[in-house]
C-alpha positions as CSV (number, residue, x, y, z in Angstrom):
1,M,0.0,0.0,0.0
2,I,1.2,3.5,-0.9
3,S,-0.1,6.3,1.3
4,V,0.1,9.9,0.3
5,D,-0.7,12.3,3.2
6,A,-1.3,16.0,3.0
7,L,1.2,16.5,0.2
8,A,2.0,20.0,-1.0
9,V,4.4,21.5,-3.5
10,E,5.1,25.2,-3.8
11,F,7.4,27.0,-6.2
12,G,8.3,30.6,-5.3
13,G,5.4,31.0,-2.9
14,S,2.8,29.7,-5.4
15,A,1.2,26.3,-4.7
16,L,1.3,23.8,-7.5
17,F,-0.9,21.6,-5.3
18,S,-1.7,21.3,-1.6
19,D,-3.2,18.9,0.9
20,V,-3.3,16.0,-1.5
21,S,-4.0,12.7,0.2
22,F,-4.8,9.2,-1.2
23,T,-4.0,5.6,-0.7
24,I,-3.1,3.0,-3.4
25,N,-3.8,-0.6,-2.3
26,E,-1.9,-3.6,-3.5
27,N,-4.1,-4.6,-6.4
28,D,-5.3,-1.2,-7.4
29,K,-4.9,0.0,-10.9
30,I,-4.8,3.8,-11.1
31,A,-4.4,6.6,-13.6
32,L,-3.0,10.1,-12.8
33,M,-4.8,12.6,-15.0
34,G,-4.9,16.4,-15.2
35,K,-4.2,19.4,-17.2
36,N,-0.7,20.4,-18.4
37,G,1.2,22.0,-15.5
38,A,-1.2,20.5,-12.9
39,G,1.7,18.6,-11.2
40,K,1.3,15.0,-12.4
41,S,5.0,14.6,-13.2
42,T,5.9,16.3,-9.9
43,M,3.6,14.0,-8.0
44,M,5.2,10.9,-9.6
45,K,8.7,12.2,-8.9
46,I,7.7,12.6,-5.2
47,I,6.2,9.1,-5.0
48,A,9.3,7.7,-6.7
49,G,11.6,9.5,-4.2
50,E,13.2,11.7,-6.9
51,Q,11.8,15.0,-5.5
52,K,10.9,16.2,-2.0
53,P,7.5,17.8,-1.3
54,S,7.2,21.2,0.4
55,R,4.9,19.5,3.0
56,G,3.4,16.1,3.6
57,Q,4.7,12.6,3.2
58,V,4.6,9.4,1.1
59,R,4.7,6.1,2.9
60,F,5.0,2.6,1.6
61,P,6.4,-0.8,2.7
62,K,10.1,-1.3,2.7
63,D,9.8,-4.1,0.2
64,A,7.7,-2.0,-2.2
65,V,9.1,-1.4,-5.7
66,I,8.3,2.0,-7.2
67,A,9.1,2.2,-10.9
68,Y,8.8,5.5,-12.7
69,L,9.5,6.1,-16.3
70,P,10.1,9.9,-16.8
71,Q,8.1,11.8,-19.3
72,H,11.2,13.0,-21.2
73,L,14.1,10.6,-21.6
74,L,17.5,10.8,-23.1
75,T,16.9,7.7,-25.3
76,E,19.0,5.7,-27.6
77,D,17.5,5.8,-31.1
78,K,18.1,2.1,-31.6
79,C,16.0,1.0,-28.6
80,T,12.5,-0.4,-29.0
81,V,9.7,1.0,-26.7
82,F,9.8,-2.3,-24.8
83,E,13.6,-2.0,-24.3
84,E,13.3,1.6,-23.1
85,A,10.5,0.8,-20.7
86,S,12.4,-2.2,-19.4
87,K,15.1,0.1,-18.1
88,A,12.8,1.1,-15.3
89,F,13.0,-2.5,-14.0
90,A,16.8,-3.0,-14.6
91,H,17.4,-3.7,-10.9
92,I,14.8,-6.5,-11.0
93,F,16.4,-8.1,-14.1
94,E,19.8,-7.9,-12.4
95,M,18.4,-9.7,-9.3
96,R,16.8,-12.4,-11.6
97,D,20.1,-12.9,-13.4
98,E,22.0,-13.2,-10.1
99,M,19.5,-15.7,-8.8
100,E,19.9,-17.8,-12.0
101,R,23.7,-17.6,-11.6
102,L,23.5,-18.8,-8.0
103,N,21.1,-21.6,-8.8
104,K,23.5,-22.9,-11.5
105,E,26.3,-22.7,-9.0
106,L,24.3,-24.7,-6.5
107,E,23.6,-27.4,-9.2
108,T,27.3,-28.0,-9.8
C-alpha cells in the first residue's frame, strides 16, 4: 500500500498543489490525470523519491518497488519501446540474473 498524506508542492510561494491525500492498495490500478502543468509529473517524482515535497509525506512498505518512467528521456535511437520501458526495471532483471547464476552454481 502506498499512502500519500497532505502532500503540498510550492514554487516561489505559489502552490502547485496542496493537501493531496490518497491511498493506493496492493491490487489497485490507477491513472493520474490532469491538465498540463497541474503537477502530475511532480507527483510521480515525489512518490518515486526523486523529489521532496514542500509538505506532507509518502509512505510505503520497505519491500515495495516503485518504478517511474520519466516523461522526457534521453533515449538511444536504436532501442525499442519495450527495451526503453524495461530500463525502469533494470534492478529486478539484475536480481533475476543473479538468482539464476547462483542456482546454476548450486547445481554444480
